[in-house]
C-alpha positions in Angstrom: 55.3 39.9 -35.3 52.2 37.2 -36.1 49.3 37.3 -33.6 47.5 34.8 -33.2 44.3 34.8 -31.9 43.7 32.6 -29.4 39.4 30.4 -28.8 38.4 30.1 -25.9 34.8 29.5 -25.0 33.9 33.3 -25.0 30.3 33.6 -25.0 30.1 33.5 -28.7 31.9 30.5 -29.3 30.1 28.4 -26.3 26.9 29.3 -27.8 27.6 27.5 -30.9 28.8 24.8 -28.8 25.7 24.5 -27.0 23.8 25.2 -30.4 26.2 22.0 -32.0 25.9 19.8 -28.6 21.9 20.1 -29.0 21.5 19.3 -32.3 23.8 16.3 -32.4 21.5 15.3 -29.1 18.3 15.7 -31.3 19.5 13.6 -34.9 21.2 10.5 -32.3 17.7 10.6 -31.7 18.9 9.7 -28.2 15.5 10.9 -25.9 12.9 11.2 -28.4 9.8 10.2 -26.9 7.2 8.7 -28.4 4.0 10.9 -30.6 0.3 9.8 -30.0 0.4 8.0 -33.4 3.6 5.3 -31.7 1.4 4.8 -29.0 -1.9 3.8 -30.5 0.0 1.5 -32.3 1.9 0.1 -29.1 -1.2 -0.2 -27.5 -3.0 -2.0 -30.8 0.1 -3.8 -30.6 -0.2 -5.3 -26.9 -3.7 -5.4 -26.8 -3.4 -8.0 -29.8 -0.5 -10.1 -28.1 -2.9 -10.0 -25.0 -5.9 -11.6 -26.4 -4.7 -13.9 -29.4 -6.0 -16.6 -28.2 -9.7 -15.3 -28.0 -12.1 -15.4 -30.8 -12.6 -12.3 -32.6 -16.1 -11.1 -31.0 -14.4 -11.5 -27.5 -11.6 -8.8 -28.6 -14.6 -7.0 -29.5 -16.0 -6.4 -26.6 -12.7 -6.7 -24.7 -11.7 -3.7 -27.1 -14.9 -1.9 -26.1 -14.4 -2.4 -22.4 -11.1 -1.1 -22.0 -11.8 2.4 -23.1 -10.4 3.5 -19.8 -7.3 1.3 -20.5 -6.4 2.9 -23.5 -6.5 6.3 -22.8 -4.6 5.7 -19.3 -1.5 4.1 -21.1 -1.9 6.9 -23.7 -1.4 9.6 -20.8 1.2 7.6 -19.4 2.8 7.1 -23.0 2.8 10.3 -25.4 5.5 12.5 -24.5 6.6 10.2 -21.2 8.4 6.9 -23.3 11.1 6.7 -24.9 10.8 5.6 -29.0 13.4 2.9 -28.3 10.7 1.6 -25.9 7.5 1.7 -27.8 9.5 0.3 -30.6 10.7 -2.5 -28.4 7.0 -3.6 -27.7 6.1 -3.3 -31.8 9.0 -6.0 -32.2 8.1 -7.7 -29.4 6.1 -11.4 -30.3 4.9 -12.6 -26.6 3.4 -10.6 -24.1 6.9 -11.6 -21.8 9.0 -10.1 -24.4 6.8 -7.3 -23.7 8.1 -6.6 -19.8 11.6 -7.6 -20.9 11.2 -3.7 -22.8 9.8 -2.3 -19.6 12.6 -3.8 -17.6 15.6 -2.4 -20.2 15.7 0.7 -19.3 
C-alpha cells in the first residue's frame, strides 16, 4: 500500500506561503512608498508648473521664500505617498492634472 503524504497548511508550509505572498506584493510594486529623491523631483516639478508663467528672477525669489513649504512637502511625501501617485504628479503637464492625481487613490 502506498501512502500519500497530504500537504496541508502546517506551520512550515504557512511560513513559506507568507514569504511568497510578501515577495509577490513587493515585486508587483504595490504600495511602494516614495523615497526622498522621488519626492524632491515631484516638488520641483509642481513648483515649475505653478510658476511657469513667471520670469526666472521671480521664480528664484519664490524658491528662496518657500523653504518651509518645501520641507513640509517632503515631510508629508517621503514614505507616506505611493510611488504611483508621485509618478502621476511627474507626468502631469498642468496643475489641474496634478489635482486629478491627488483624487486618484
